[in-house]
N, C-alpha and C positions, 0 to 999 in steps of 0.2 A: 509667246512661248513660255516665258518664265511663269506667267500666271497659270498656264496649263499644267506645268510640272508641279507648281505649288498646290494646285487644286488636286492633282492625282496623289501627291504625298499626303495631303490632308485627308482625302477620302480613304486612303489605305490605312491611316491611323485610326480612323473612325471604325473601320471594319474589324481591325485586329485588337482594338482596345477592349478592356474588360469592363463589364457592367459593375457599377458600384452598389447595385441592389443585390442582396444575397437572399435568395428564397429558401435557403436551408434553415429548417427550424432549429432554434437553439436547444441544446440539451439541458434538461432540468434535473440536475443531480448535485449532490455534495459528497464529500469524503467524510466518513465518520470512523473514529477509532473505537473498536470494541474490546472489552476486557477479555483477558485470557482466563479461561476457567481452570485449565490444568496444563501441565507441560511434561513431556516425556524426554528426559535428558540422559545421555550416557553417564555412567558412574565416573568415568574419566575419559580424557582425550589422549590420543597419541600424537605427539608433536609431528607436524608436517602432513597429517592425514585429515581427510574429510570425515565429518560426523553429522548424523541426522538428528534433528530436534523436531518434535511434533508438538504443536499447540492445539488445544481445543477451545472453541468459543461458541457462544450461542448466536445463531442467526435468527434475528427477530421475525423477519417476514421475507416474502419473495421479492420485496423491493430492495433488499440488501444483497449485494453481490460481493464476493471476495475480490479485493483489489490487489493487496500486497501485504507482505510482512513488514511492519515498521521495525527497523533495526538500527539502533544508534550506538556507535562505539565511543567509549570514553575511557582511555587507558585499558584496564582489564575488565571493565564493566560493560555489559551489553544490555541495553534496554530494548524490550521486545513487546510488541502489541500487534493486533490485527487491524489492518486498514480495509474498510469496505466502501464501495460506491453505493449510495442510497439514492434511488430514483424518486424524485419529487413529482408531485402532481399525477401520480398513477392511482387510479381509482380501484383497480382490481388486485391490490396486494393481498396476499393470503398470509395470515398469522401462522408462523411456524414454531418458533421457540425450539428449533432443532439444534442439536450439538453437531458442529462441523469440525473437521480436523484439517490442518495444513502442516506439511513437513517442509523444512528448509535445511540447507547444509551449511555447516560452519567448518572452516579449515583452521586447525590449530596452528597458528603462526607465531605463538609466543610460548615460553616455558612457564610463565607465571600463571597461576590459577585464573580461570575465567569465572566471573560473577555475572550470572544472568538475572536480570530483574524483569519479570513478566508482569506487565501492567494489568491490575485487576480492578481498576475503577478508582473512585474517590470515596473517602469516608464522610461522616456527617459534618466534619470541619472543613471539607473541601480539599483535604490532603490526599495525594496519590497513595494508593495501596499497591504493593508489589509482592509477588511470590518470588522469593530470592533463592537461587540455587547456585552453589559454588561447585565448579568442576575442576579437579586437579588435572595437570598435564604431565604425562609420562613421556620419557624419551624412547 
């Protein structure tokens, strides 16, 4: 009887267990940061309110898809760039070089001026280049 119960339990585990083989193809992509070509920023912020900022960037091809806005806070400085998903191993990518725009919202939560540093790539020395915009905050 014990052997039968043990056999039934073993059999039920075999039926409900997951396969270790995964037939799902792996995604072939990587994340790439693209330079900001230009930014539209309000002349000033009002403390406690939301404000829209629009960045434009060049989408190189159809293999590049917008992913997110890279947004790093450090005291009153905000570093901003465009994150894209780049699909690898795609043979039918179409060259675009099109200007795309994305808008995001910033809530003014401090009275100190905001300094936005929009990443524009690297120079010949490998140093980061930024478009820097200072935005005063009003009450």
